[in-house]
N, C-alpha and C positions, 0 to 999 in steps of 0.2 A: 504494500500500500504506500502510495506516495501522494501527499497533499500538494495540489497545484492551484495557483491563483486564488488562494483563500482571501476572504474579506470579512471584516467585522461589521460592515454596513450592508444594508439590503441592496441586492442587485436584481433588477428586473430582467428575467430571462424568458424569452418567447421561444418555446421548443418547436414551434411550427415555422418560425422565421428567425433562424439563428443568425446572429450578427456576423458580418464578414470577418471581423477581427477574431471572433471565437473559432471560426472555421480555420483560419491561419494558425492560431495558437494550438489547436488540437493536433494539427499535422506536425508542427514544430516539436511539441512535447513528445509525441509518439516516436518521432525519428530520434530525438535526443536521448530519451530514456528507454527505448526499446519496449514500449508498453504493450500489453495484451489488449487493453481497452481503457477508455476514460469514462468515468461515471460522474454525472452531476444531476441537478434537478432545476426546476424553476424556483422562483423566490420562496414560495410557501411549501415546496417539496411534495407536491401531489402529482407532478408530471416529470417523468424521467428524461434524462439526456444521456445517451450511450453511444460510444464510438467503437469502430473496429480497431484492429491493430495498426492500421495505417492513419488513424486519426480522422477517418471519415464518419461523420455523425449519421446514425441510423434515423430514418424517419419513424415517427411513432406508430404510423399505421402499418409499417412493415414489421417493426419489433413486436407489435401486438399479435401478428400471425404466428411468429415463432413461439411466443409465450403460450398462446392457445394450444399449439401443437404439443408443447411440453406437458401441459395440464390435461391433455387428452380430452379436450372439450367436445361435447356433442352438439352444442349450439353456440354460435358466436353472433353477438350483436355489435354493430358499429354504424356510425353515421354514413350517409350516402356519399360523402366526399372521400372516404377512405379508399386506399389502393385495392383494385379488383384482383390482385394476386390472391386475395382471400378466397374468392370463388374458384379461381383457376387452379389453385393448389389441390382442390377436391379432397381436403382432409377432414371436412366437417359435414355432418349430416344435415345441418340446418344453418343458414345464414340469414340474418334479418338486418335490413338497412333502415335507418331512422333519420329524422331531421338532425341537424348539427346541434349538439349540446348534451351534457351528461344526463339531465333529467329525462330526455327521450330514450337514451340508452338504458337507463335504469328501469323505466316503465316497460320497455320491450322485453328486457330480461325477466322481469317479474311476471310477465304474461306467459312465459314458456314454462310449462309444468310437466312436460313429458320427456325431458332429457335429464340424464344423471349429472351432467356437468354443464352449467350455463355460465358463460363469461362474456365480457364486453370490453371494448377499448375505443379510444378516440384517436384522431389524427395527431393530437398533441402528446400522445404516449401514455396518458393516464389509463390504467387497467382496472377493471372491476370484475367481481364474481358474485353470482347470486345463489350458488349452491356450495355445499361443502366439497372440497376436492380431496380425493384419496390418491396418494402417490408415494411409491417406495415404502409402503407401510406406515406412512405419516398422514396426518389429517390437517388440512388447512380450512379454517372456517370461512364462511361466505363474507365477502367484503364489498358490498354494493356502493362503495364510494371510491373515488380515484385513488390509486395506490402507485407510488413511484419505486418502491423497493422490490416488488415481485418481478419487475421487468428485467433488471440486470441480473438478479439471482437466477432466474430461469434460463436466460440466454447464456450466461457463463457456465451454468451447470450442463446445459445441452452441448455446448462446445467442448467441455471436458469429457463428457460421455462419448462423444463422437470423435474425440482426439483431433480436433480441427480448430482453425482460427474462426473468428466471428465472420470475416469476409467469406470464408468457405461455407459457413453455415447459411449465409444469405443466398448463396448459389443453389441451395436446395429448393428455393422458392421460384415460381415462374418469374421471368424477367419483365417486371412492370415497374415503370418509374413515373413519379408524379412531380408536378411543379405548380406553385401557386404564387399569385401576385394580386395586387388590388389597385384600384384607382381611387384616390382620396378626393374629397370635395365633389363627389358625383351625387347630384340631388336624388334623394330617395324616390320622389315622385316620378322622375325621369326614368330611373332604372326599372321601377315597377311597370311603367307603361311600355317600355321596350320589351321587357321579358314577357309581359302578358301576350305579346304578339306571337310568341313561340310556346305558349302554354294552353293552346285551345283544346288539346287532346286529339286533334286530327293530324295524324302523322304526315301525310302528304302536304297539307297546308303549312304546318310548322316547319317542315324541311325546306319548303320553298322560301319561306320568310327568312329562315336562318341563312340560306345561301345568299339572299339579297343583302341581309345585314352585313355579311362578311365578304361581299362583292365576289362571290364564287371562289374564294381562296381556300376553302375547306373542302374536304371530301364530303360526299353526300351523307346526310344524317339517316341512320337506319333505326334509331330508337330514341325515345325521350322518357326521362324519369322526372316527375314533378314533385318528388318528396320534399325537397328543400331547394328552391330556385329551379333551375333547369339543368339536368345532367344529360348530355347528348352523346350517344354512341355513334361514331362515324364508320363509314364503310370499310376503312382500313384498320379497324379495331382500336383506333385512338379514341380518347374521351375528352370532351369539353364540358365543363360544369360552370355555369354562370349563376351568381347569387348576390343579391343585394344584402348589405349588412343589416342586421336587425336593430342595431343601436348606434349607427353612425352613417353619415352620407358617403358611403363607399360602395363600389361595385367590385366584387371579388371574382377572380377567374382561376379555376383549377384545370390542369391538363394532365393527361396520362398517355404514355406511349411505351414502346418496347425498348427505348434507350433514354437516358437522362437528357442527353443533348437534344433529342427530338422533342421531349416533353417541354424543355425550356424554350426551344425555338418556336414551337406551337403556341406557347403561352405568350411569348413576346409579340408574335404576329397578331394574336387576338387582342392583347392589351393596346397595341398601336391602333387597331381598327376601332376598338371601343372608346378610346380617347376622342375619336372624331364624333362619337355620338353626343358628346356634351354640347356640341354646337347646334344640335337639332332643336 
């Protein structure tokens, strides 16, 4: 154990939008000290932050899949914005998608009564369980509030059991990468009116409007999920999710693809187009 970057004052940490300086620091520390991983949390310690041996921070919605596998979950609940490697891994008999926010995850977990192990997680890394977990002859009581400790413990235990690094452990999951960004000072009324145009429930109509909004720069839309904002499946298996913030004048954009660079490029393309909507 090696303490790094300790502070006696409160530090605000956003586990979904890690600061560029923390990305650089993690890589420097890993190289300098030959670390297996770096473990941290957000300011109030209910959302974990975990890196691999190269100092690359794990996204919370990917770490959650690994933890659910370790706990041998029968049902997994997560918000609609989480990485779809969850379904593509085919490790769980039931997957439930909710609106973004732990109250929705908790309510959906509590509604599942026919599975021996029910867990949930958020994209910020917070992990929850709604049933007692039995593992290696030990019992873990249900904890239906966000927990940051169980995530690094399970991932490190799994890596040790499989005699591999954390980056190698990640390769056991389908290769799906997500990227997110937001446009600040985007009037809520405007974002609601624009998104309403692709929330009619008529696939053909919504797909045509989406193509117009993005000037034909996207692959055709093949599916729409209106659980929280609009999550759109594209013909090339990429994902675009648009969502107005519930408590600020912001328009959020989440993208998913088979490589990180493509998820980032798709996000930047969409953000650039969406910035033009502000002049409407």
